[in-house]
Phi, psi and omega in degrees: 000141179245127189236358180200165177090194179217196182289350175283347184258040185285174177211162184238131178232158174240123178234121182052045176078002181250131178273137179230135177249130180236146179235317182238318186283136175293146184290348170300349176301335182287351180257111185304145178079356180264147175272131177241126188242132169261110191269185188305320186278002187270137175268117186257122170266114183302319182296319178299311181299311181295323179295321184290319179300316182297316179300318178294313178300322178299332179262014175065038175262131177286116183256012182297339182274359182283127177235140179241133176295139172296343184260007176295145182283000000 
């Protein structure tokens, strides 16, 4: 779950030798079947979010578990 900040507070992780960069979406999206939530306190730049979703899909990551709070900024 991501509950505060914006896309400037991103992070990079390495999973199984592969580098992943996240800006808005929680890194838990890499675990199939898990729900990933962008919560109330997150400032969302729609173009950044859409770009990140497209980049994940291009790498064959299932983003169907991603949920965005209706109260996110």
